[in-house]
Backbone as a chain_set.jsonl record, in Angstrom:
{"seq": "MAATTDIRFKRMQGEYRTLQDAQDELFDKVDSFEAALLGLTEMVADNREMILENSRKLDAIIKHLEVPYKPPAGFVKE", "coords": {"N": [[35.317, 59.441, 85.918], [34.85, 60.186, 88.545], [33.523, 58.016, 89.52], [35.432, 56.088, 89.962], [37.132, 57.182, 91.791], [36.86, 56.745, 94.597], [37.542, 54.034, 94.702], [40.189, 54.089, 93.784], [41.317, 55.635, 95.823], [40.955, 53.972, 98.069], [42.587, 51.862, 97.299], [45.057, 53.144, 97.274], [45.264, 53.742, 100.006], [45.467, 51.15, 101.044], [47.907, 50.313, 99.897], [49.598, 52.152, 101.11], [49.288, 51.482, 103.818], [50.413, 48.912, 103.749], [53.054, 49.542, 103.109], [53.729, 51.05, 105.383], [53.505, 49.062, 107.36], [55.578, 47.34, 106.597], [57.762, 49.053, 106.968], [57.537, 49.515, 109.735], [58.061, 46.927, 110.726], [60.716, 46.617, 109.873], [61.958, 48.717, 111.302], [61.515, 47.818, 113.916], [63.13, 45.533, 113.932], [65.653, 46.715, 113.575], [65.79, 48.182, 115.933], [65.882, 46.072, 117.796], [68.32, 44.882, 117.089], [70.023, 46.98, 117.697], [69.676, 47.144, 120.485], [70.721, 44.648, 121.214], [73.379, 44.94, 120.381], [74.223, 47.047, 122.025], [74.022, 45.741, 124.495], [75.972, 43.73, 124.182], [78.243, 45.329, 123.931], [78.361, 46.446, 126.469], [78.831, 44.121, 127.948], [81.393, 43.436, 127.03], [82.875, 45.579, 128.03], [82.534, 45.101, 130.78], [83.829, 42.615, 130.986], [86.404, 43.384, 130.355], [87.046, 44.945, 132.575], [87.019, 42.938, 134.543], [89.171, 41.341, 133.675], [91.297, 43.136, 133.971], [91.211, 43.46, 136.77], [91.77, 40.825, 137.59], [94.366, 40.618, 136.588], [95.682, 42.511, 138.176], [95.405, 41.266, 140.669], [96.848, 38.899, 140.229], [99.401, 39.979, 139.779], [99.843, 41.026, 142.334], [99.943, 38.672, 143.862], [102.19, 37.426, 142.731], [104.143, 39.266, 143.483], [103.887, 39.157, 146.298], [104.572, 36.48, 146.888], [107.098, 36.535, 146.027], [107.911, 35.615, 143.493], [110.148, 34.777, 140.951], [109.71, 36.548, 138.359], [109.57, 37.776, 135.132], [108.073, 40.185, 133.351], [106.728, 40.18, 129.999], [108.596, 41.935, 127.546], [107.939, 42.978, 125.147], [109.057, 44.076, 122.026], [111.661, 44.478, 122.71], [115.131, 43.705, 122.774], [116.632, 41.077, 124.62]], "CA": [[36.418, 59.513, 86.85], [34.301, 60.289, 89.897], [33.079, 56.683, 89.939], [36.59, 55.28, 90.373], [37.95, 57.923, 92.765], [36.839, 56.031, 95.878], [38.279, 52.781, 94.532], [41.616, 54.44, 93.724], [41.716, 56.1, 97.143], [41.059, 52.795, 98.933], [43.771, 51.123, 96.873], [46.192, 53.913, 97.763], [45.327, 53.535, 101.447], [45.969, 49.788, 101.253], [49.334, 50.299, 99.573], [50.275, 52.942, 102.133], [49.299, 50.656, 105.022], [51.389, 47.843, 103.524], [54.373, 50.164, 103.211], [53.939, 51.375, 106.796], [53.718, 47.812, 108.084], [56.932, 46.87, 106.269], [58.7, 49.949, 107.636], [57.462, 49.248, 111.174], [58.764, 45.669, 110.966], [62.141, 46.899, 109.702], [62.402, 49.535, 112.434], [61.528, 46.95, 115.097], [64.325, 44.69, 113.842], [66.813, 47.574, 113.806], [65.795, 48.47, 117.372], [66.334, 44.888, 118.537], [69.75, 44.742, 116.823], [70.691, 48.025, 118.457], [69.663, 46.731, 121.893], [71.664, 43.535, 121.351], [74.728, 45.485, 120.236], [74.523, 47.782, 123.255], [74.238, 44.742, 125.534], [77.278, 43.105, 123.959], [79.259, 46.336, 124.233], [78.435, 46.522, 127.932], [79.469, 42.889, 128.422], [82.821, 43.537, 126.715], [83.452, 46.511, 129.005], [82.576, 44.392, 132.066], [84.883, 41.597, 130.902], [87.693, 44.095, 130.401], [87.279, 45.291, 133.978], [87.36, 41.704, 135.256], [90.516, 40.936, 133.265], [92.227, 44.05, 134.636], [91.211, 43.117, 138.193], [92.502, 39.553, 137.725], [95.785, 40.904, 136.348], [96.196, 43.172, 139.381], [95.507, 40.248, 141.719], [97.963, 38.014, 139.891], [100.632, 40.734, 140.043], [100.016, 41.103, 143.789], [100.353, 37.336, 144.313], [103.575, 37.241, 142.283], [104.986, 40.117, 144.339], [103.829, 38.648, 147.673], [105.304, 35.216, 146.963], [108.445, 36.797, 145.511], [108.14, 34.729, 142.349], [111.027, 35.412, 139.958], [108.892, 36.678, 137.141], [109.936, 38.921, 134.312], [106.98, 40.379, 132.39], [107.156, 40.311, 128.61], [109.086, 43.282, 127.256], [107.564, 43.375, 123.785], [110.057, 43.87, 120.977], [112.996, 44.828, 123.212], [116.054, 42.557, 122.816], [117.1, 40.734, 125.979]], "C": [[35.915, 59.548, 88.302], [33.884, 58.915, 90.42], [34.251, 55.847, 90.463], [37.456, 55.967, 91.428], [38.01, 57.201, 94.1], [37.658, 54.743, 95.81], [39.783, 53.056, 94.527], [42.123, 54.877, 95.103], [41.875, 54.927, 98.112], [42.294, 51.966, 98.589], [45.036, 51.825, 97.372], [46.371, 53.743, 99.275], [45.896, 52.164, 101.784], [47.461, 49.695, 100.984], [50.13, 51.052, 100.639], [50.372, 52.164, 103.443], [50.335, 49.539, 104.913], [52.805, 48.378, 103.665], [54.696, 50.499, 104.67], [54.218, 50.123, 107.619], [55.13, 47.278, 107.849], [57.972, 47.743, 106.961], [58.711, 49.699, 109.145], [58.216, 47.968, 111.533], [60.276, 45.868, 110.869], [62.676, 47.698, 110.884], [62.462, 48.717, 113.717], [62.773, 46.065, 115.106], [65.589, 45.507, 114.116], [66.922, 47.9, 115.298], [66.302, 47.278, 118.171], [67.823, 44.639, 118.304], [70.544, 45.771, 117.621], [70.78, 47.649, 119.941], [70.663, 45.598, 122.135], [73.103, 44.036, 121.292], [75.141, 46.267, 121.486], [74.792, 46.827, 124.416], [75.596, 44.072, 125.404], [78.413, 44.066, 124.288], [79.455, 46.468, 125.737], [79.131, 45.289, 128.51], [80.981, 42.926, 128.175], [83.51, 44.461, 127.72], [83.566, 45.847, 130.379], [83.689, 43.349, 132.091], [86.264, 42.239, 130.974], [88.035, 44.465, 131.842], [87.675, 44.057, 134.787], [88.776, 41.249, 134.931], [91.551, 41.831, 133.939], [92.337, 43.743, 136.132], [91.985, 41.824, 138.436], [94.002, 39.753, 137.521], [96.407, 41.569, 137.569], [96.372, 42.165, 140.526], [96.693, 39.322, 141.472], [99.298, 38.71, 140.143], [100.903, 40.822, 141.539], [100.475, 39.759, 144.356], [101.817, 37.084, 143.96], [104.515, 38.039, 143.188], [105.038, 39.559, 145.768], [104.653, 37.368, 147.846], [106.736, 35.341, 146.462], [108.833, 35.812, 144.411], [109.061, 35.435, 141.37], [110.318, 35.458, 138.6], [109.319, 37.935, 136.417], [108.831, 39.103, 133.272], [107.519, 40.53, 130.974], [107.502, 41.776, 128.307], [108.718, 43.729, 125.846], [108.657, 43.058, 122.799], [111.473, 44.224, 121.423], [113.869, 43.585, 123.26], [116.499, 42.342, 124.242], [118.553, 40.403, 125.997]], "O": [[36.547, 58.965, 89.182], [33.893, 58.68, 91.629], [34.06, 54.988, 91.324], [38.422, 55.374, 91.908], [39.087, 57.057, 94.679], [38.378, 54.406, 96.749], [40.554, 52.351, 95.179], [43.235, 54.525, 95.498], [42.828, 54.893, 98.891], [42.963, 51.435, 99.475], [45.972, 51.173, 97.836], [47.494, 53.615, 99.763], [46.71, 52.03, 102.698], [48.197, 49.072, 101.749], [51.22, 50.624, 101.02], [51.411, 52.18, 104.103], [51.05, 49.254, 105.874], [53.658, 47.734, 104.275], [55.811, 50.258, 105.133], [55.088, 50.139, 108.49], [55.794, 46.822, 108.78], [58.96, 47.229, 107.485], [59.776, 49.674, 109.762], [58.93, 47.931, 112.534], [61.028, 45.345, 111.692], [63.743, 47.382, 111.41], [63.372, 48.905, 114.525], [63.396, 45.867, 116.149], [66.492, 45.041, 114.811], [68.018, 47.894, 115.86], [67.068, 47.449, 119.12], [68.525, 44.226, 119.227], [71.609, 45.464, 118.156], [71.825, 47.813, 120.571], [71.368, 45.593, 123.144], [73.948, 43.597, 122.073], [76.278, 46.156, 121.945], [75.683, 47.071, 125.228], [76.29, 43.868, 126.4], [79.427, 43.664, 124.858], [80.582, 46.589, 126.217], [79.924, 45.397, 129.446], [81.759, 42.492, 129.026], [84.601, 44.156, 128.202], [84.576, 46.008, 131.066], [84.402, 43.211, 133.085], [87.18, 41.692, 131.586], [89.178, 44.316, 132.274], [88.573, 44.129, 135.625], [89.504, 40.816, 135.824], [92.571, 41.341, 134.425], [93.432, 43.765, 136.693], [92.768, 41.737, 139.382], [94.812, 39.127, 138.204], [97.527, 41.236, 137.958], [97.362, 42.209, 141.256], [97.447, 39.003, 142.392], [100.227, 38.094, 140.665], [102.049, 40.708, 141.972], [101.32, 39.729, 145.25], [102.588, 36.592, 144.784], [105.558, 37.537, 143.606], [106.107, 39.498, 146.374], [105.35, 37.206, 148.847], [107.493, 34.371, 146.473], [109.932, 35.257, 144.405], [108.795, 36.576, 140.99], [110.351, 34.504, 137.822], [109.417, 39.013, 137.004], [108.672, 38.253, 132.396], [108.655, 40.965, 130.785], [106.82, 42.707, 128.736], [109.168, 44.788, 125.409], [109.135, 41.926, 122.726], [112.387, 44.265, 120.6], [113.43, 42.532, 123.722], [116.719, 43.297, 124.987], [119.103, 40.095, 127.054]]}, "num_chains": 1, "name": "protein.A"}
């Protein structure tokens, strides 16, 4: 048994290194997906702000030009 102990230990080290490498690769991919998702979330928030600003500008133009405009009332009967 003493003759094969070193061989078994080296094999175990190799298997452990392989497992660590696979985990590191997986964690790197998860980190990149997380960064991409955070970037997209930030872009959506920025776009929402731009849409709100454009809506405010359009409302101001409609009011300034006295355009007869009736905003949608949803499900209320007219």
